[in-house]
C-alpha positions in Angstrom: 0.0 0.0 0.0 2.9 2.3 0.8 4.4 1.9 -2.6 1.2 3.0 -4.3 1.1 6.2 -2.1 4.7 6.9 -3.2 3.7 6.4 -6.9 0.7 8.8 -6.5 3.1 11.4 -5.0 5.5 10.9 -7.9 2.6 11.4 -10.3 1.7 14.7 -8.7 5.3 15.8 -8.9 5.4 14.9 -12.6 2.2 16.9 -13.1 3.8 19.9 -11.4 6.7 19.7 -13.9 4.3 19.5 -16.9 2.4 22.6 -15.7 5.7 24.5 -15.4 6.9 23.6 -18.9 3.8 24.9 -20.7 1.8 23.4 -23.5 2.2 19.9 -24.9 2.3 19.3 -28.7 1.8 16.4 -31.0 3.9 16.1 -34.2 2.0 15.1 -37.4 4.2 13.6 -40.2 3.2 11.5 -43.2 2.8 7.7 -42.7 6.1 5.8 -42.9 8.3 8.8 -41.9 9.8 9.7 -38.6 11.1 12.9 -37.0 14.8 13.6 -37.2 16.8 13.1 -34.0 18.0 16.3 -32.3 21.7 16.7 -32.1 21.4 19.3 -29.2 19.5 17.0 -26.8 19.5 13.3 -26.2 16.1 11.6 -26.7 14.7 14.7 -28.4 13.5 15.2 -32.0 13.5 18.0 -34.6 10.4 19.1 -36.4 11.6 17.8 -39.7 11.6 14.4 -41.4 14.2 13.1 -44.0 13.8 11.6 -47.4 16.4 9.8 -49.6 18.1 13.1 -50.6 17.9 15.0 -47.2 15.1 17.0 -45.6 11.8 16.0 -47.2 9.4 18.1 -45.1 8.4 19.6 -41.8 6.2 18.2 -39.1 3.0 20.0 -38.2 2.7 20.6 -34.4 -0.7 20.6 -32.8 -1.2 21.5 -29.1 -3.0 18.5 -27.7 -3.7 19.6 -24.1 -2.8 22.5 -22.0 -0.6 21.9 -18.9 -3.6 22.5 -16.7 -5.6 19.8 -18.5 -2.8 17.3 -18.2 -2.4 18.2 -14.6 -6.1 17.7 -13.9 -6.0 14.3 -15.8 -2.9 13.2 -14.0 -4.2 14.1 -10.6 -7.4 12.2 -11.4 -5.3 9.2 -12.4 -3.3 9.5 -9.2 -6.5 9.6 -7.1 -7.9 6.6 -9.0 -4.7 4.7 -8.2 -4.9 5.7 -4.6 -8.5 4.6 -4.3 -7.6 1.3 -6.0 -4.8 0.7 -3.4 -7.1 1.6 -0.5 -9.8 -0.6 -2.0 -7.4 -3.5 -2.2 -6.4 -3.0 1.4 -10.0 -3.2 2.5 -10.7 -6.2 0.3 -7.8 -8.0 2.0 -9.4 -7.1 5.4 -12.8 -8.4 4.2 -11.3 -11.6 2.9 -9.6 -12.2 6.3 -13.0 -11.7 8.0 -14.7 -14.1 5.6 -12.0 -16.7 6.3 -12.8 -16.4 10.0 -16.5 -16.7 9.3 -15.8 -19.8 7.1 -13.8 -21.4 9.8 -16.7 -20.8 12.3 -19.2 -22.3 9.9 -17.0 -25.4 9.5 -16.8 -25.8 13.2 -20.6 -25.5 13.5 -21.0 -28.1 10.7 -18.6 -30.5 12.5 -20.6 -30.0 15.7 -23.9 -30.7 14.0 -22.4 -33.8 12.3 -21.2 -35.1 15.7 -24.6 -34.4 17.2 -26.4 -36.3 14.4 -24.0 -39.3 14.8 -24.6 -39.4 18.6 -28.4 -39.4 18.1 -28.2 -42.2 15.7 -25.9 -44.2 18.0 -28.3 -43.6 20.9 -31.2 -44.8 18.8 -29.3 -48.0 17.7 -28.4 -48.6 21.4 -32.0 -48.4 22.5 -33.2 -50.7 19.7 -30.4 -53.2 20.5 -31.3 -53.2 24.2 -34.9 -54.0 23.3 -33.8 -56.8 20.9 -31.6 -58.4 23.5 -34.6 -58.9 25.9 -37.1 -60.0 23.2 -38.1 -63.3 24.9 -38.9 -61.5 28.2 -40.8 -58.8 26.4 -42.9 -61.3 24.4 -43.9 -63.2 27.6 -45.1 -60.1 29.5 -48.2 -58.4 27.9 -47.7 -55.0 29.7 -44.0 -54.9 28.9 -44.6 -55.8 25.3 -47.1 -52.9 24.8 -44.7 -50.5 26.5 -41.8 -51.6 24.3 -44.0 -51.3 21.1 -44.7 -47.7 22.2 -41.0 -47.1 22.9 -40.1 -48.5 19.4 -42.7 -46.2 17.8 -41.3 -43.2 19.6 -37.7 -44.2 18.5 -38.9 -44.5 14.9 -40.4 -41.0 15.1 -37.1 -39.6 16.4 -35.2 -41.5 13.8 -37.2 -40.0 10.9 
């Protein structure tokens, strides 16, 4: 995030330099030609283009934007970059919070799975206990009716 702030500050400094230098021009030359290199300054060009036998023509220079317009556009770009950086910071924060929530949901799901398993185990244990004493239950009418009601109740719980 700090790197982006430094870049935004650098952009504002560059804008200040453009405003000081004055207007900005675009050179228009015929297709397939290029401006002649300047001998006075490295990386600069002259307003002429060469042909096979020397100078073939001059470039037309058109002011594309005033320094103020460039400054405004550059500051706007710097602000957009800054807001993007801040947005990314908060998106990381939100992502971290979502990870915590996801972990909590996984723990709740695990708890519910364990609860379900324990209920099923409990039901199986009750049915097994009734099955182990089936001869005694069948001999006693009152006990048999009680166990039938208990099995019906366990069936309801199971479903």
